[in-house]
C-alpha positions as CSV (number, residue, x, y, z in Angstrom):
1,M,50.5,111.1,112.7
2,I,54.1,112.4,113.3
3,L,54.2,114.5,110.2
4,R,55.9,116.9,111.6
5,E,58.1,115.8,113.1
6,L,59.4,113.8,110.0
7,R,59.3,117.1,107.8
8,E,61.5,119.1,109.6
9,L,64.0,115.8,109.6
10,A,63.8,116.1,106.2
11,G,64.4,119.6,106.2
12,M,61.6,120.8,104.6
13,K,59.2,123.5,104.1
14,Q,55.1,123.5,104.5
15,E,55.2,125.1,101.1
16,A,57.9,122.5,99.6
17,L,55.8,119.5,100.9
18,G,52.2,120.6,100.0
19,E,53.8,121.3,96.2
20,L,55.0,117.7,96.4
21,A,52.2,116.1,97.7
22,G,49.3,117.8,95.6
23,V,47.9,120.0,98.3
24,T,47.9,123.8,99.8
25,R,50.6,124.7,102.6
26,Q,47.9,125.3,105.1
27,T,46.1,121.4,104.4
28,I,49.7,120.7,105.6
29,A,49.5,122.6,108.5
30,A,46.1,121.7,109.2
31,W,47.3,117.9,108.8
32,E,49.8,118.6,111.6
33,R,47.6,120.1,114.0
34,G,45.6,117.2,114.1
35,E,42.6,119.5,112.6
36,R,41.9,117.2,109.3
37,Q,43.6,113.6,108.5
38,P,44.9,113.3,105.1
39,S,43.6,110.1,103.0
40,M,45.3,106.9,103.0
41,Q,46.3,107.7,99.2
42,Q,47.6,111.0,100.8
43,V,49.2,109.1,104.0
44,V,51.4,106.2,101.1
45,K,52.4,110.2,99.0
46,L,54.0,111.5,102.2
47,C,55.7,108.4,102.8
48,Q,57.4,108.9,99.5
49,I,58.4,112.1,99.3
50,L,59.9,112.1,102.9
51,H,61.5,108.5,102.6
52,V,59.8,107.1,105.6
53,P,58.0,103.4,106.2
54,I,54.1,104.0,106.8
55,D,54.0,102.5,110.1
56,V,56.7,105.1,111.4
57,M,54.7,107.6,109.8
58,L,51.5,106.5,111.8
59,G,53.4,105.6,114.7
60,T,52.3,101.9,115.0
61,G,55.7,100.5,114.3
62,N,56.0,97.5,117.1
63,V,59.4,97.0,116.9
64,T,61.8,96.5,119.6
65,E,64.1,99.6,120.0
66,P,68.1,99.0,120.4
67,V,69.1,101.1,123.4
68,L,70.7,104.4,122.0
69,L,73.8,106.1,123.6
70,F,74.6,109.8,122.3
71,R,77.4,111.4,122.1
72,A,78.1,114.5,125.0
73,D,75.2,115.5,125.6
74,A,72.7,115.6,122.5
75,T,70.5,112.9,124.3
76,E,67.6,115.6,124.1
77,T,67.8,115.6,120.2
78,L,66.1,112.0,119.8
79,S,62.7,112.9,119.4
80,P,60.5,109.9,119.1
81,A,60.3,110.3,115.6
82,L,63.7,111.0,114.7
83,K,64.3,107.6,117.1
84,S,61.1,105.5,115.5
85,L,62.6,106.1,112.2
86,L,66.1,105.3,112.5
87,T,65.6,102.4,114.5
88,R,63.0,101.0,111.8
89,K,66.1,102.0,109.4
90,A,68.6,99.3,111.5
91,Y,65.9,96.3,111.9
92,D,65.4,96.5,108.0
93,Y,69.0,96.1,107.4
94,A,69.3,93.5,110.0
95,E,66.3,91.6,107.9
96,I,68.0,92.6,104.9
97,E,71.8,90.8,106.7
98,K,69.4,87.7,107.8
99,L,67.9,87.0,104.0
100,A,71.6,87.0,102.8
101,G,73.0,85.0,105.4
102,V,75.6,87.3,107.1
103,L,75.6,87.6,110.9
104,P,75.8,91.2,112.6
105,N,78.9,92.3,114.5
106,L,79.7,93.6,117.2
107,P,83.3,95.0,118.2
108,V,84.7,93.3,121.3
109,S,84.0,94.8,124.3
110,R,86.7,96.6,126.8
111,P,85.0,98.1,129.4
112,L,86.9,101.3,130.6
113,D,85.3,103.3,133.2
114,A,87.9,105.7,133.7
115,F,89.9,107.2,131.1
116,D,93.5,105.8,130.7
117,Q,95.4,106.7,128.2
118,H,98.1,104.0,127.8
119,I,95.0,101.6,127.4
120,V,93.4,103.9,125.3
121,E,95.8,103.6,123.1
122,Q,96.6,99.8,122.9
123,V,93.2,99.2,122.1
124,A,93.1,101.6,119.1
125,N,96.2,99.5,117.7
126,E,94.4,96.6,118.2
127,V,91.3,98.2,116.2
128,R,93.9,98.9,113.7
129,D,94.7,95.2,113.6
130,W,90.7,94.4,113.4
131,L,90.2,96.6,110.7
132,G,93.4,95.0,108.3
133,V,95.5,98.4,107.8
134,E,98.7,97.7,109.7
135,D,100.6,101.5,109.6
136,A,98.1,102.6,106.4
137,P,95.9,105.0,105.8
138,L,92.4,104.5,106.5
139,G,90.6,105.6,103.6
140,D,86.6,105.5,103.4
141,V,86.5,104.9,107.1
142,L,82.8,104.9,107.3
143,S,82.9,101.6,104.1
144,L,85.9,100.2,106.1
145,L,83.2,99.7,109.1
146,E,81.0,97.8,107.2
147,T,83.5,95.5,106.2
148,K,83.5,94.1,109.9
149,G,80.2,93.9,109.5
150,L,78.8,97.3,111.4
151,K,75.6,98.9,110.2
152,I,77.0,102.3,109.1
153,F,74.4,105.3,108.3
154,L,74.4,108.7,107.0
155,H,71.3,110.9,108.0
156,Q,70.7,113.7,108.5
157,L,70.5,115.1,112.1
158,P,70.8,118.4,113.9
159,D,74.2,120.6,112.9
160,T,75.5,120.2,116.8
161,V,75.1,116.7,116.8
162,S,77.5,114.6,115.1
163,G,76.7,111.1,115.7
164,F,75.4,108.5,118.1
165,S,75.9,104.6,118.5
166,A,72.9,101.3,119.4
167,Y,73.2,97.9,119.4
168,T,71.7,95.2,120.5
169,E,72.4,90.9,120.2
170,E,69.5,90.6,117.5
171,V,71.3,94.1,115.3
172,G,74.8,94.1,116.1
173,G,76.6,97.0,116.0
174,V,74.7,100.5,114.6
175,I,76.7,103.6,114.3
176,F,74.6,107.2,112.6
177,V,76.5,109.6,111.3
178,N,75.4,113.3,110.7
179,S,75.3,113.4,106.5
180,N,75.4,117.3,106.8
181,H,78.8,116.8,108.0
182,R,82.5,117.3,106.1
183,T,83.8,113.4,105.3
184,E,86.9,113.9,107.7
185,R,84.7,114.5,111.0
186,Q,81.9,111.9,110.1
187,Y,85.2,109.7,109.8
188,F,85.8,110.8,113.1
189,T,82.3,110.3,114.3
190,A,82.3,107.2,113.4
191,L,85.2,106.1,115.3
192,H,84.0,107.9,118.3
193,E,81.2,106.2,118.1
194,L,82.6,103.2,117.4
195,S,84.9,103.5,120.6
196,H,81.6,104.1,122.9
197,L,80.8,101.0,121.3
198,I,83.5,99.3,122.8
199,F,83.9,101.0,126.3
200,H,80.9,101.9,127.6
201,R,78.9,99.4,126.2
202,R,77.1,98.5,129.5
203,E,75.8,101.9,129.3
204,Y,73.5,101.1,126.1
205,Q,71.4,98.9,128.9
206,T,70.2,101.6,130.4
207,P,67.6,104.5,129.2
208,T,69.2,107.7,127.8
209,S,67.9,110.1,130.7
210,M,69.5,107.9,133.3
211,H,72.9,108.6,131.9
212,P,74.9,111.2,134.1
213,K,75.5,114.8,132.1
214,T,78.6,114.4,129.6
215,G,80.6,117.3,128.6
216,R,84.6,117.7,127.2
217,T,85.5,116.4,130.6
218,D,83.5,113.8,131.3
219,P,85.8,110.7,130.5
220,R,83.6,108.3,128.7
221,E,84.3,111.5,125.8
222,Q,88.0,111.8,126.4
223,A,88.2,108.2,125.8
224,A,86.2,108.4,122.8
225,N,87.8,111.2,121.2
226,H,91.3,109.8,122.0
227,L,90.4,106.6,120.6
228,A,89.4,108.2,117.3
229,G,92.1,110.3,116.7
230,A,94.7,107.6,117.8
231,V,92.9,105.0,115.5
232,I,92.7,107.4,112.6
233,L,96.9,108.8,113.3
234,P,98.5,106.1,115.4
235,R,101.5,106.9,117.2
236,N,104.3,105.8,114.5
237,I,102.8,107.8,111.6
238,V,103.0,110.7,113.8
239,E,106.1,110.6,115.0
240,A,107.0,109.9,111.3
241,E,105.1,113.2,109.9
242,L,105.8,115.2,112.7
243,H,109.0,114.2,114.2
244,P,111.2,117.1,112.0
245,Y,109.2,119.6,113.9
246,R,109.1,118.5,117.2
247,N,108.8,121.3,119.6
248,R,108.6,123.9,116.3
249,W,105.5,125.4,115.1
250,L,103.7,123.0,112.9
251,P,103.0,125.0,109.0
252,Y,100.0,125.4,107.9
253,S,100.9,123.6,104.9
254,L,101.8,120.2,106.3
255,L,98.7,120.1,108.6
256,A,96.9,120.8,105.3
257,D,98.7,118.0,103.4
258,I,98.3,115.5,106.4
259,K,94.6,116.2,106.7
260,I,94.4,115.7,102.6
261,R,96.5,112.2,103.0
262,Y,94.7,110.8,106.4
263,S,91.0,112.5,105.7
264,V,91.5,114.0,109.8
265,S,90.9,117.5,110.5
266,M,94.0,119.6,111.3
267,R,92.3,119.6,114.3
268,T,93.0,116.5,115.4
269,I,96.3,116.1,114.1
270,L,97.2,118.8,116.6
271,V,95.6,116.9,119.3
272,R,97.5,113.7,118.9
273,A,100.9,116.0,118.2
274,A,100.3,117.4,121.7
275,Q,99.2,114.2,123.6
276,L,102.7,112.2,121.7
277,D,104.6,115.1,122.8
278,I,106.0,116.4,119.6
279,I,104.4,119.8,120.7
280,S,103.1,121.2,123.7
281,S,99.7,121.7,124.9
282,R,100.3,125.1,124.7
283,Q,100.9,125.3,121.7
284,S,98.3,122.8,120.4
285,F,95.6,125.3,122.2
286,Q,97.9,128.2,120.0
287,Q,97.6,126.3,116.4
288,I,93.6,125.8,117.2
289,A,92.9,128.8,118.2
290,K,94.5,130.0,115.0
291,L,92.8,127.8,112.6
292,N,89.5,129.0,114.7
293,D,89.7,132.4,113.9
294,K,90.6,131.7,110.2
295,Y,88.1,129.3,109.4
296,G,85.6,129.0,112.4
297,K,85.3,126.3,115.0
298,V,83.8,123.8,112.6
299,N,84.9,124.8,109.5
300,E,88.7,123.8,107.9
301,A,89.1,125.4,104.0
302,V,92.1,123.9,102.6
303,D,93.0,126.2,99.9
304,L,96.3,123.9,98.5
305,K,96.7,121.9,96.1
306,P,94.2,119.0,95.3
307,P,94.5,115.3,96.9
308,G,97.5,113.4,95.8
309,S,99.4,116.4,93.7
310,L,101.7,117.1,97.2
311,R,104.0,114.8,96.0
312,R,106.3,113.0,98.6
313,L,109.5,114.9,97.4
314,D,107.6,118.4,97.9
315,R,107.1,117.8,101.5
316,L,110.8,116.0,102.1
317,V,112.0,119.6,100.8
318,Y,110.1,122.0,102.3
319,Q,111.1,120.1,105.3
320,A,115.0,120.5,104.9
321,L,114.1,124.4,104.3
322,I,112.9,124.7,107.5
323,Q,115.2,123.5,109.1
324,E,117.4,125.4,106.5
325,K,119.6,122.3,105.7
326,I,119.3,123.4,101.8
327,T,119.0,126.9,100.3
328,T,116.0,127.7,98.2
329,S,117.9,127.7,94.9
330,K,118.6,123.8,95.5
331,A,115.3,123.3,96.2
332,A,114.6,125.1,93.2
333,E,116.6,122.9,91.5
334,V,115.6,119.8,92.5
335,L,111.7,120.5,92.4
336,G,112.3,122.0,88.9
337,E,110.2,124.8,90.0
338,P,111.2,128.5,89.6
339,V,113.0,129.7,93.2
340,R,110.3,132.3,92.8
341,T,107.8,129.7,93.0
342,V,110.0,128.2,95.7
343,R,109.9,130.8,98.2
344,N,106.4,131.6,97.5
345,E,105.2,128.2,98.9
346,L,108.2,128.2,101.6
347,T,106.0,131.3,102.8
348,K,102.8,129.4,103.3
349,W,104.5,126.9,105.1
350,L,106.2,129.5,107.5
351,S,103.6,132.1,107.1
352,E,101.5,131.1,110.8
353,D,104.7,130.6,112.8
354,P,104.6,133.3,115.1
355,S,108.7,133.1,115.4
């Protein structure tokens, strides 16, 4: 029985599990050490509490596992318990599909051994066509991918792991995403793993231990990161949103507004702006560094108006103010706001510009 691993995956302490199971912490500890064995009735109770099938708890599952490919260098997090649990989830999903008469699905494979920005941008456009979104914001990326027949699972994973993917011809494509991460990060992760399913599917046929060590400079990770960003923010959207700021410091308020409307991290916006020569790579690095200093390397708190309340008119007015095409009094008149309010808001837009 793999009780300890399953309990830790659920983020539960021995005391809490014991209280729910009606036994002491010492009893849970003894079960985990193998010194004592729970009754079958107690095993069933534990499975109900931890939301796992009984064959996974007992280690008696005999399903053929899909070969999993982890992103980056997180392969060591694939414990036997986690692999067994998530494999079971994928096959249960596939069984429900079969009962409903629905066929599993996989994106078209486009093998890519080396990172080629031109090819990745082209495939990103093809992916948007496949998703049927044209030039619109993607919206709920996870639901959108599910409408294309991919299996998407939100599951609690170690914080250092954003997600991973798997497939077999029988099950189709499966993407696991860390349920603890922020929404925009979950969306990016799902598209990152979709990229692996498109570009690197041949590698899913080999054990993860035989994959070369990955990292930021790995061309596979570069391709997956680039495609995810290009699907969320294609070239025409980036140029339409940012062309007035070409070679200028991108205001924090502008980044936050785009983040809200496109469900994308501000860091991704800055990376895409550099990729498409709106700003220099050096400036992108500098602005990301400022975000890291302000919020840390993961979080991106946005203390602006609620989503949708920053109107297109607001964006255009402050854009014109930054470019000195209109006066503050004119902006106040157009927006129907006091001059002081406009000046305060403009300060937010310019507050991080080193010039």
